All heavy atoms as an XYZ file, in Angstrom:
799
protein
N      47.938   -169.783     47.777
C      46.807   -169.484     46.907
C      45.641   -168.956     47.736
O      44.997   -167.999     47.351
C      46.386   -170.726     46.102
C      47.482   -171.068     45.096
C      45.084   -170.462     45.369
C      47.209   -172.309     44.308
N      45.369   -169.563     48.873
C      44.238   -169.151     49.703
C      44.368   -167.691     50.133
O      43.407   -166.937     50.078
C      44.102   -170.049     50.930
C      43.000   -169.618     51.851
C      41.680   -169.833     51.515
C      43.285   -168.959     53.034
C      40.650   -169.422     52.355
C      42.271   -168.543     53.885
C      40.947   -168.775     53.537
N      45.577   -167.280     50.526
C      45.788   -165.905     50.974
C      45.550   -164.941     49.818
O      44.944   -163.889     49.991
C      47.200   -165.735     51.577
C      47.287   -166.538     52.878
C      47.533   -164.269     51.814
C      48.652   -166.586     53.498
N      45.992   -165.301     48.617
C      45.765   -164.462     47.445
C      44.287   -164.295     47.150
O      43.810   -163.195     46.878
N      43.549   -165.391     47.228
C      42.108   -165.342     46.988
C      41.428   -164.496     48.055
O      40.542   -163.696     47.761
C      41.511   -166.768     46.940
C      42.032   -167.505     45.706
C      39.994   -166.725     46.935
C      41.711   -168.961     45.682
N      41.858   -164.648     49.296
C      41.298   -163.866     50.394
C      41.449   -162.373     50.119
O      40.519   -161.601     50.273
C      41.979   -164.244     51.709
C      41.621   -163.332     52.848
C      40.396   -163.448     53.485
C      42.503   -162.344     53.264
C      40.063   -162.611     54.527
C      42.177   -161.501     54.311
C      40.948   -161.629     54.943
N      42.637   -161.945     49.708
C      42.877   -160.528     49.466
C      42.087   -160.024     48.267
O      41.580   -158.904     48.276
C      44.367   -160.249     49.298
C      45.061   -160.254     50.619
C      45.925   -161.195     51.090
C      44.909   -159.299     51.679
N      46.323   -160.885     52.372
C      45.716   -159.715     52.747
C      44.170   -158.126     51.819
C      45.802   -159.007     53.937
C      44.257   -157.420     53.007
C      45.072   -157.859     54.049
N      41.981   -160.822     47.235
C      41.182   -160.426     46.068
C      39.728   -160.231     46.478
O      39.097   -159.236     46.114
C      41.314   -161.467     44.942
C      42.724   -161.414     44.359
C      40.270   -161.229     43.853
C      43.048   -162.533     43.419
N      39.187   -161.164     47.237
C      37.800   -161.037     47.693
C      37.612   -159.836     48.607
O      36.604   -159.135     48.533
C      37.343   -162.314     48.392
C      37.119   -163.510     47.486
C      36.808   -164.758     48.308
C      36.006   -163.232     46.498
N      38.590   -159.581     49.465
C      38.511   -158.433     50.363
C      38.495   -157.122     49.572
O      37.692   -156.227     49.837
C      39.680   -158.449     51.343
C      39.594   -157.398     52.419
C      40.670   -157.579     53.458
C      40.510   -156.518     54.538
N      41.470   -156.688     55.609
N      39.370   -157.008     48.586
C      39.407   -155.813     47.741
C      38.106   -155.681     46.958
O      37.523   -154.593     46.872
C      40.623   -155.866     46.791
C      41.910   -155.725     47.594
C      40.523   -154.800     45.704
C      43.163   -156.055     46.810
N      37.639   -156.775     46.416
C      36.392   -156.781     45.656
C      35.213   -156.354     46.531
O      34.371   -155.551     46.118
C      36.153   -158.179     45.073
C      34.999   -158.373     44.124
C      35.110   -157.459     42.924
C      34.956   -159.823     43.667
N      35.165   -156.855     47.746
C      34.088   -156.502     48.669
C      34.135   -155.018     49.020
O      33.119   -154.323     48.960
C      34.174   -157.344     49.938
C      33.113   -157.084     50.992
C      31.719   -157.350     50.442
C      33.364   -157.926     52.224
N      35.317   -154.504     49.351
C      35.455   -153.080     49.696
C      35.041   -152.201     48.521
O      34.338   -151.212     48.688
C      36.893   -152.757     50.113
C      37.300   -153.395     51.388
C      37.514   -152.353     52.424
C      37.989   -153.033     53.690
N      37.662   -152.316     54.853
N      35.506   -152.564     47.339
C      35.165   -151.788     46.153
C      33.655   -151.804     45.899
O      33.052   -150.771     45.645
C      35.896   -152.330     44.929
C      35.513   -151.634     43.653
C      36.094   -150.421     43.320
C      34.578   -152.183     42.795
C      35.735   -149.773     42.151
C      34.212   -151.541     41.632
C      34.796   -150.336     41.306
N      33.057   -152.975     45.982
C      31.630   -153.078     45.694
C      30.787   -152.350     46.739
O      29.776   -151.736     46.409
C      31.193   -154.543     45.556
O      31.390   -155.251     46.735
N      31.201   -152.377     47.994
C      30.472   -151.632     49.030
C      30.540   -150.132     48.790
O      29.558   -149.415     48.935
C      31.002   -151.982     50.419
C      30.677   -153.382     50.922
C      31.403   -153.656     52.234
C      29.181   -153.579     51.070
N      31.725   -149.654     48.402
C      31.878   -148.231     48.111
C      31.058   -147.851     46.887
O      30.376   -146.828     46.872
C      33.349   -147.895     47.888
C      33.592   -146.428     47.640
C      35.066   -146.112     47.522
C      35.251   -144.627     47.309
N      36.649   -144.265     47.174
N      31.107   -148.673     45.861
C      30.354   -148.418     44.636
C      28.856   -148.429     44.922
O      28.115   -147.595     44.408
C      30.710   -149.467     43.588
C      30.072   -149.283     42.257
C      30.684   -148.134     41.520
C      30.122   -148.067     40.111
N      30.378   -146.798     39.487
N      28.418   -149.346     45.756
C      26.997   -149.461     46.096
C      26.524   -148.212     46.832
O      25.424   -147.728     46.588
C      26.764   -150.704     46.947
S      25.031   -151.071     47.260
N      27.360   -147.698     47.697
C      26.991   -146.510     48.465
C      26.768   -145.304     47.551
O      25.924   -144.462     47.811
C      28.080   -146.179     49.481
C      27.663   -145.082     50.453
C      28.806   -144.532     51.293
C      29.465   -145.501     52.210
N      30.420   -144.870     53.139
N      27.519   -145.250     46.450
C      27.452   -144.118     45.526
C      26.546   -144.357     44.324
O      26.517   -143.549     43.419
C      28.863   -143.785     45.026
C      29.778   -143.374     46.155
O      29.337   -142.774     47.119
N      31.044   -143.702     46.026
N      25.826   -145.476     44.303
C      25.026   -145.839     43.142
C      23.552   -145.913     43.525
O      23.168   -146.713     44.359
C      25.516   -147.192     42.604
C      24.895   -147.545     41.281
O      23.762   -147.197     40.994
N      25.654   -148.251     40.470
N      22.730   -145.103     42.882
C      21.301   -145.093     43.173
C      20.552   -146.227     42.466
O      19.445   -146.556     42.833
C      20.703   -143.741     42.773
C      21.312   -142.573     43.517
C      21.165   -142.703     45.027
O      20.112   -143.075     45.520
N      22.228   -142.424     45.757
N      21.172   -146.826     41.453
C      20.523   -147.911     40.709
C      20.549   -149.216     41.493
O      19.574   -149.951     41.517
C      21.227   -148.133     39.352
O      21.253   -146.893     38.653
C      20.504   -149.159     38.529
N      21.675   -149.494     42.152
C      21.850   -150.750     42.874
C      21.781   -150.456     44.363
O      22.627   -149.765     44.905
C      23.196   -151.405     42.512
C      23.285   -151.627     41.003
C      23.366   -152.719     43.254
C      24.634   -152.093     40.533
N      20.784   -150.995     45.029
C      20.551   -150.678     46.423
C      21.034   -151.756     47.382
O      21.074   -151.552     48.576
C      19.063   -150.417     46.649
C      18.455   -149.322     45.763
C      16.965   -149.244     45.996
C      19.111   -147.984     46.023
N      21.410   -152.900     46.872
C      21.776   -154.042     47.697
C      23.261   -154.334     47.522
O      23.741   -154.485     46.399
C      20.917   -155.240     47.246
C      21.174   -156.486     48.019
O      22.305   -156.814     48.348
N      20.116   -157.222     48.290
N      24.002   -154.441     48.620
C      25.448   -154.662     48.521
C      25.779   -156.023     47.899
O      26.803   -156.165     47.232
C      26.114   -154.532     49.887
O      25.592   -155.471     50.791
N      24.918   -157.017     48.080
C      25.157   -158.320     47.453
C      25.082   -158.207     45.928
O      25.889   -158.790     45.212
C      24.149   -159.356     47.940
C      24.376   -159.761     49.382
O      25.510   -159.568     49.882
O      23.426   -160.250     50.013
N      24.108   -157.458     45.447
C      23.962   -157.259     44.003
C      25.149   -156.464     43.472
O      25.687   -156.759     42.404
C      22.623   -156.563     43.665
C      22.554   -156.213     42.188
C      21.453   -157.442     44.053
N      25.591   -155.487     44.228
C      26.739   -154.682     43.823
C      27.999   -155.560     43.732
O      28.780   -155.432     42.788
C      26.935   -153.550     44.814
S      27.675   -152.108     44.079
N      28.187   -156.446     44.684
C      29.308   -157.380     44.658
C      29.207   -158.263     43.418
O      30.185   -158.478     42.706
C      29.308   -158.236     45.927
C      30.453   -159.207     46.008
C      31.666   -158.824     46.549
C      30.312   -160.498     45.547
C      32.731   -159.718     46.626
C      31.363   -161.404     45.608
C      32.581   -161.012     46.159
N      28.014   -158.760     43.152
C      27.767   -159.616     41.997
C      28.094   -158.884     40.699
O      28.759   -159.424     39.812
C      26.306   -160.064     41.995
C      25.804   -160.798     40.778
C      26.398   -162.193     40.730
C      24.293   -160.875     40.815
N      27.646   -157.641     40.575
C      27.915   -156.861     39.370
C      29.413   -156.627     39.219
O      29.976   -156.783     38.129
C      27.146   -155.522     39.400
C      27.634   -154.581     38.308
C      25.652   -155.765     39.269
N      30.075   -156.251     40.308
C      31.512   -155.997     40.261
C      32.266   -157.244     39.801
O      33.108   -157.182     38.893
C      32.027   -155.547     41.642
O      31.286   -154.402     42.063
C      33.495   -155.214     41.607
N      31.954   -158.382     40.399
C      32.608   -159.635     40.025
C      32.305   -159.991     38.558
O      33.197   -160.374     37.802
C      32.162   -160.765     40.949
C      32.796   -162.084     40.621
C      34.091   -162.363     41.031
C      32.114   -163.045     39.882
C      34.700   -163.571     40.711
C      32.709   -164.256     39.564
C      33.998   -164.513     39.977
O      34.593   -165.696     39.648
N      31.055   -159.830     38.166
C      30.654   -160.173     36.795
C      31.347   -159.293     35.767
O      31.709   -159.755     34.686
C      29.139   -160.056     36.645
O      28.505   -161.007     37.468
N      31.541   -158.017     36.104
C      32.235   -157.122     35.176
C      33.713   -157.485     35.063
O      34.303   -157.371     33.983
C      32.055   -155.667     35.595
C      30.644   -155.121     35.390
C      30.529   -153.716     35.953
C      30.250   -155.154     33.922
N      34.309   -157.939     36.149
C      35.697   -158.409     36.084
C      35.788   -159.632     35.172
O      36.683   -159.739     34.327
C      36.247   -158.724     37.489
C      36.428   -157.427     38.283
C      37.559   -159.505     37.411
C      36.731   -157.629     39.754
N      34.843   -160.548     35.328
C      34.842   -161.744     34.485
C      34.569   -161.391     33.021
O      35.175   -161.961     32.110
C      33.814   -162.761     34.994
C      34.117   -163.274     36.399
S      35.803   -163.871     36.617
C      35.798   -165.286     35.551
N      33.660   -160.436     32.789
C      33.379   -159.993     31.425
C      34.614   -159.353     30.817
O      34.963   -159.607     29.664
C      32.201   -159.008     31.415
C      31.847   -158.416     30.051
C      31.405   -159.510     29.085
C      30.762   -157.358     30.205
N      35.284   -158.534     31.600
C      36.513   -157.896     31.140
C      37.520   -158.945     30.713
O      38.153   -158.825     29.659
C      37.075   -157.012     32.263
C      38.323   -156.283     31.853
O      39.373   -156.891     31.679
N      38.227   -154.976     31.719
N      37.673   -159.979     31.505
C      38.602   -161.059     31.175
C      38.184   -161.755     29.882
O      39.011   -162.008     29.010
C      38.668   -162.084     32.327
O      39.094   -161.408     33.511
C      39.617   -163.222     32.008
N      36.902   -162.030     29.753
C      36.396   -162.708     28.564
C      36.638   -161.885     27.304
O      37.017   -162.424     26.262
C      34.892   -162.983     28.715
O      34.342   -163.481     27.522
N      36.438   -160.586     27.403
C      36.547   -159.743     26.216
C      37.983   -159.321     25.898
O      38.321   -159.099     24.744
C      35.674   -158.491     26.377
C      34.170   -158.740     26.465
C      33.443   -157.425     26.700
C      33.641   -159.443     25.231
N      38.829   -159.190     26.908
C      40.170   -158.647     26.708
C      41.275   -159.683     26.615
O      42.315   -159.403     26.042
C      40.542   -157.693     27.855
C      39.726   -156.456     27.889
N      40.045   -155.332     27.166
C      38.592   -156.155     28.561
C      39.145   -154.392     27.398
N      38.258   -154.862     28.238
N      41.091   -160.845     27.222
C      42.175   -161.817     27.297
C      42.419   -162.448     25.928
O      41.532   -163.088     25.365
C      41.821   -162.896     28.325
C      42.975   -163.823     28.623
O      43.824   -164.068     27.781
N      42.990   -164.351     29.831
N      43.627   -162.296     25.389
C      43.911   -162.869     24.069
C      43.892   -164.393     24.049
O      43.823   -164.997     22.979
C      45.310   -162.336     23.737
C      45.912   -161.972     25.046
C      44.783   -161.606     25.957
N      43.944   -165.027     25.227
C      43.890   -166.489     25.288
C      42.476   -167.035     25.147
O      42.298   -168.243     25.007
C      44.508   -166.984     26.596
C      45.992   -166.681     26.671
O      46.687   -166.711     25.663
N      46.472   -166.351     27.852
N      41.470   -166.163     25.217
C      40.082   -166.588     25.030
C      39.769   -166.494     23.539
O      39.815   -165.407     22.958
C      39.104   -165.704     25.837
C      37.661   -166.110     25.569
C      39.409   -165.762     27.324
N      39.462   -167.625     22.898
C      39.143   -167.588     21.468
C      37.952   -166.666     21.200
O      37.030   -166.576     22.017
C      38.793   -169.041     21.132
C      39.429   -169.850     22.217
C      39.423   -168.988     23.431
N      37.975   -165.996     20.062
C      36.935   -165.033     19.723
C      35.539   -165.662     19.828
O      34.610   -165.054     20.349
C      37.175   -164.449     18.308
C      36.018   -163.557     17.875
C      38.478   -163.680     18.282
N      35.387   -166.880     19.395
C      34.087   -167.559     19.432
C      33.603   -167.904     20.832
O      32.425   -168.177     21.034
N      34.505   -167.876     21.814
C      34.145   -168.215     23.193
C      33.913   -166.985     24.070
O      33.597   -167.115     25.248
C      35.241   -169.069     23.842
C      35.331   -170.453     23.225
O      34.375   -170.875     22.551
O      36.372   -171.112     23.418
N      34.066   -165.804     23.513
C      33.897   -164.579     24.300
C      32.423   -164.350     24.600
O      31.558   -164.684     23.805
C      34.500   -163.395     23.566
C      35.999   -163.596     23.455
C      36.707   -162.455     22.875
N      38.140   -162.832     22.846
C      39.085   -162.072     22.437
N      38.812   -160.859     22.026
N      40.324   -162.488     22.456
N      32.173   -163.801     25.762
C      30.797   -163.575     26.213
C      30.113   -162.541     25.325
O      30.646   -161.449     25.107
C      30.793   -163.080     27.671
O      31.475   -164.029     28.481
C      29.383   -162.894     28.185
N      28.940   -162.903     24.828
C      28.162   -161.966     24.022
C      27.264   -161.129     24.933
O      27.078   -161.453     26.101
C      27.270   -162.711     23.013
O      26.288   -163.471     23.735
C      28.085   -163.627     22.110
N      26.716   -160.074     24.369
C      25.808   -159.223     25.136
C      24.608   -160.026     25.626
O      24.213   -159.929     26.799
C      25.336   -158.057     24.272
C      24.338   -157.152     24.960
C      23.936   -156.000     24.060
O      24.779   -155.226     23.639
N      22.660   -155.899     23.767
N      24.041   -160.843     24.771
C      22.884   -161.660     25.147
C      23.232   -162.618     26.279
O      22.471   -162.749     27.236
C      22.364   -162.448     23.925
O      22.039   -161.516     22.891
C      21.154   -163.279     24.274
N      24.374   -163.282     26.192
C      24.792   -164.202     27.255
C      24.972   -163.465     28.575
O      24.544   -163.955     29.626
C      26.105   -164.890     26.873
C      25.986   -165.891     25.761
C      27.351   -166.367     25.286
O      28.333   -165.615     25.295
N      27.412   -167.624     24.860
N      25.620   -162.301     28.530
C      25.852   -161.525     29.742
C      24.533   -161.139     30.403
O      24.348   -161.333     31.602
C      26.686   -160.277     29.415
C      26.940   -159.391     30.605
C      27.842   -159.779     31.583
C      26.283   -158.186     30.754
C      28.083   -158.971     32.690
C      26.512   -157.370     31.843
C      27.414   -157.769     32.815
N      23.605   -160.616     29.621
C      22.307   -160.189     30.164
C      21.547   -161.384     30.728
O      20.985   -161.303     31.835
C      21.485   -159.448     29.092
C      20.057   -159.196     29.561
C      22.163   -158.129     28.718
N      21.531   -162.506     30.021
C      20.824   -163.698     30.502
C      21.426   -164.227     31.799
O      20.697   -164.552     32.739
C      20.842   -164.798     29.439
C      19.926   -164.540     28.282
C      20.072   -165.597     27.187
O      21.045   -166.333     27.124
N      19.081   -165.635     26.294
N      22.746   -164.303     31.857
C      23.409   -164.814     33.071
C      23.140   -163.908     34.267
O      22.869   -164.383     35.368
C      24.912   -164.941     32.839
C      25.267   -166.061     31.892
C      26.741   -166.078     31.591
N      27.033   -167.062     30.561
C      28.123   -167.048     29.828
N      29.043   -166.124     30.009
N      28.315   -167.963     28.912
N      23.232   -162.607     34.046
C      22.994   -161.670     35.145
C      21.538   -161.730     35.601
O      21.266   -161.671     36.798
C      23.365   -160.250     34.717
C      24.844   -160.033     34.520
S      25.812   -160.279     36.023
C      25.211   -158.950     37.030
N      20.618   -161.858     34.665
C      19.201   -161.936     35.022
C      18.921   -163.198     35.836
O      18.113   -163.173     36.770
C      18.333   -161.903     33.762
N      19.596   -164.284     35.512
C      19.399   -165.544     36.233
C      19.881   -165.468     37.679
O      19.295   -166.090     38.560
C      20.136   -166.677     35.518
C      19.494   -167.103     34.221
C      20.340   -168.116     33.463
O      21.339   -168.622     34.017
O      19.994   -168.402     32.305
N      20.952   -164.728     37.925
C      21.507   -164.719     39.280
C      21.110   -163.496     40.096
O      21.372   -163.449     41.288
C      23.045   -164.862     39.253
C      23.688   -163.824     38.361
C      23.447   -166.242     38.824
C      25.192   -163.927     38.289
N      20.438   -162.529     39.477
C      19.965   -161.350     40.207
C      18.585   -161.638     40.781
O      17.566   -161.318     40.188
C      19.922   -160.129     39.292
C      19.330   -158.909     39.978
O      19.372   -158.851     41.223
O      18.825   -158.029     39.263
N      18.564   -162.246     41.954
C      17.300   -162.630     42.580
C      16.462   -161.425     43.006
O      15.263   -161.518     43.138
C      17.572   -163.524     43.785
C      18.206   -164.843     43.408
C      18.632   -165.654     44.620
O      18.537   -165.158     45.751
O      19.064   -166.798     44.416
N      17.108   -160.292     43.232
C      16.398   -159.097     43.691
C      15.725   -158.356     42.546
O      14.892   -157.490     42.782
C      17.367   -158.128     44.388
O      18.339   -157.695     43.441
C      18.024   -158.776     45.577
N      16.089   -158.676     41.338
C      15.543   -158.050     40.125
C      15.756   -156.537     40.117
O      14.933   -155.775     39.632
C      14.054   -158.387     39.946
C      13.748   -159.864     39.920
C      14.476   -160.556     38.785
C      14.173   -162.037     38.777
N      15.223   -162.843     38.226
N      16.882   -156.088     40.675
C      17.209   -154.663     40.678
C      17.788   -154.196     39.353
O      17.780   -153.006     39.060
C      18.225   -154.356     41.784
C      17.676   -154.465     43.170
C      18.710   -154.047     44.206
O      19.472   -153.131     43.991
N      18.710   -154.728     45.324
N      18.311   -155.128     38.569
C      19.008   -154.768     37.346
C      18.127   -154.983     36.126
O      17.779   -156.107     35.787
C      20.280   -155.604     37.211
C      21.252   -155.509     38.383
C      22.346   -156.546     38.241
C      21.825   -154.109     38.467
N      17.761   -153.898     35.471
C      16.953   -154.017     34.254
C      17.851   -154.445     33.093
O      19.081   -154.318     33.159
C      16.290   -152.678     33.927
O      17.271   -151.741     33.520
N      17.230   -154.937     32.048
C      18.000   -155.309     30.860
C      18.760   -154.110     30.305
O      19.884   -154.250     29.833
C      17.092   -155.901     29.789
C      16.725   -157.335     30.077
O      17.198   -157.926     31.040
N      15.881   -157.907     29.249
N      18.145   -152.920     30.364
C      18.810   -151.717     29.853
C      20.091   -151.416     30.631
O      21.105   -151.039     30.044
C      17.870   -150.509     29.925
C      16.719   -150.613     28.938
O      16.844   -151.358     27.948
O      15.695   -149.945     29.158
N      20.047   -151.571     31.947
C      21.242   -151.345     32.776
C      22.319   -152.371     32.427
O      23.489   -152.019     32.252
C      20.892   -151.402     34.279
C      22.143   -151.446     35.137
C      20.016   -150.229     34.672
N      21.930   -153.627     32.301
C      22.897   -154.682     31.981
C      23.510   -154.482     30.600
O      24.721   -154.655     30.413
C      22.233   -156.056     32.080
C      21.775   -156.449     33.485
C      20.973   -157.739     33.438
C      22.959   -156.586     34.420
N      22.690   -154.089     29.637
C      23.198   -153.820     28.284
C      24.172   -152.643     28.328
O      25.206   -152.654     27.660
C      22.034   -153.575     27.305
C      21.290   -154.898     27.049
C      22.526   -152.974     25.994
C      19.978   -154.741     26.315
N      23.854   -151.642     29.134
C      24.758   -150.506     29.296
C      26.103   -150.920     29.860
O      27.150   -150.457     29.394
N      26.093   -151.803     30.862
C      27.344   -152.316     31.419
C      28.149   -153.038     30.339
O      29.354   -152.858     30.220
C      27.084   -153.281     32.575
C      26.636   -152.649     33.864
C      25.812   -153.341     34.734
C      27.040   -151.378     34.237
C      25.397   -152.781     35.938
C      26.632   -150.812     35.432
C      25.810   -151.518     36.276
O      25.406   -150.968     37.457
N      27.472   -153.890     29.579
C      28.166   -154.660     28.537
C      28.763   -153.729     27.489
O      29.922   -153.867     27.103
C      27.224   -155.668     27.870
C      27.945   -156.535     26.872
C      28.519   -157.732     27.270
C      28.096   -156.145     25.544
C      29.213   -158.528     26.365
C      28.795   -156.922     24.636
C      29.346   -158.114     25.057
O      30.043   -158.897     24.163
N      27.961   -152.782     27.021
C      28.437   -151.875     25.972
C      29.618   -151.045     26.453
O      30.555   -150.790     25.693
C      27.303   -150.977     25.492
C      26.303   -151.708     24.623
C      25.227   -150.781     24.114
C      24.284   -151.529     23.187
N      23.224   -150.663     22.675
N      29.593   -150.624     27.702
C      30.710   -149.851     28.248
C      31.981   -150.700     28.265
O      33.065   -150.223     27.908
C      30.374   -149.365     29.650
N      31.857   -151.955     28.646
C      33.018   -152.849     28.689
C      33.489   -153.172     27.279
O      34.691   -153.186     27.001
C      32.676   -154.132     29.445
C      33.858   -154.983     29.773
C      34.891   -154.249     30.614
O      34.532   -153.617     31.610
O      36.083   -154.312     30.252
N      32.558   -153.406     26.367
C      32.912   -153.721     24.982
C      33.586   -152.524     24.320
O      34.530   -152.673     23.559
C      31.669   -154.139     24.197
C      31.988   -154.738     22.861
C      32.475   -156.032     22.784
C      31.814   -154.022     21.699
C      32.784   -156.603     21.562
C      32.125   -154.567     20.469
C      32.605   -155.865     20.394
N      33.121   -151.324     24.651
C      33.730   -150.107     24.113
C      35.188   -150.001     24.550
O      36.043   -149.577     23.784
C      32.943   -148.880     24.575
C      33.388   -147.599     23.963
C      32.485   -146.460     24.409
C      32.931   -145.144     23.815
N      32.078   -144.040     24.239
N      35.478   -150.416     25.788
C      36.869   -150.439     26.247
C      37.719   -151.362     25.384
O      38.863   -151.051     25.071
C      36.943   -150.897     27.700
C      36.577   -149.899     28.769
C      36.594   -150.583     30.143
C      37.527   -148.726     28.760
N      37.141   -152.487     25.002
C      37.870   -153.443     24.161
C      38.219   -152.786     22.826
O      39.361   -152.841     22.366
C      37.030   -154.724     23.907
C      37.695   -155.616     22.895
C      36.810   -155.473     25.199
N      37.239   -152.145     22.202
C      37.476   -151.514     20.911
C      38.480   -150.374     21.029
O      39.388   -150.234     20.198
C      36.161   -150.974     20.322
C      35.151   -152.028     19.883
C      33.878   -151.350     19.391
C      35.724   -152.906     18.802
N      38.352   -149.569     22.065
C      39.266   -148.438     22.268
C      40.683   -148.927     22.457
O      41.610   -148.393     21.841
C      38.815   -147.603     23.493
O      37.477   -147.174     23.286
C      39.703   -146.402     23.687
N      40.881   -149.938     23.272
C      42.226   -150.469     23.505
C      42.795   -151.106     22.245
O      43.977   -150.999     21.951
C      42.209   -151.479     24.638
C      42.025   -150.818     25.980
C      42.062   -151.830     27.095
N      41.766   -151.171     28.347
C      41.317   -151.801     29.418
N      41.137   -153.098     29.396
N      41.087   -151.139     30.527
N      41.942   -151.780     21.482
C      42.396   -152.454     20.276
C      42.780   -151.433     19.199
O      43.808   -151.575     18.540
C      41.312   -153.394     19.754
C      41.693   -154.102     18.497
N      42.668   -155.084     18.460
C      41.262   -153.964     17.220
C      42.803   -155.516     17.226
N      41.969   -154.850     16.441
N      41.960   -150.405     19.028
C      42.192   -149.438     17.969
C      43.272   -148.420     18.284
O      44.019   -147.986     17.425
C      40.884   -148.704     17.637
C      39.769   -149.562     17.042
C      38.488   -148.741     16.908
C      40.184   -150.128     15.690
N      43.339   -148.006     19.572
C      44.229   -146.920     19.925
C      45.377   -147.327     20.846
O      46.113   -146.491     21.333
C      43.428   -145.781     20.573
C      42.343   -145.278     19.670
C      41.022   -145.545     19.946
C      42.654   -144.550     18.535
C      40.026   -145.080     19.108
C      41.659   -144.079     17.695
C      40.333   -144.357     17.979
N      45.484   -148.634     21.087
C      46.596   -149.148     21.882
C      46.450   -148.836     23.307
O      47.187   -148.822     24.135
């Protein structure tokens, strides 16, 4: 299990560093890592059929949680809402069009 977690974190770190380099909105690699991880968790919450509909992360919950842990305050509510809507749109697209 430890080796699996190590590789997941390594991939996540590499991805977030690359994304941070290409993103003018997020200037801090720690924040980029946080956003990447949070979007993976949001994806799981919204897409996993084992998560009851009532327990899925709402837009308000996502924005509040991200605001609480973003100590640098680089992420505006508009950016966070955009992330949520993009992920939620994926859910609808996959559900409607397979």
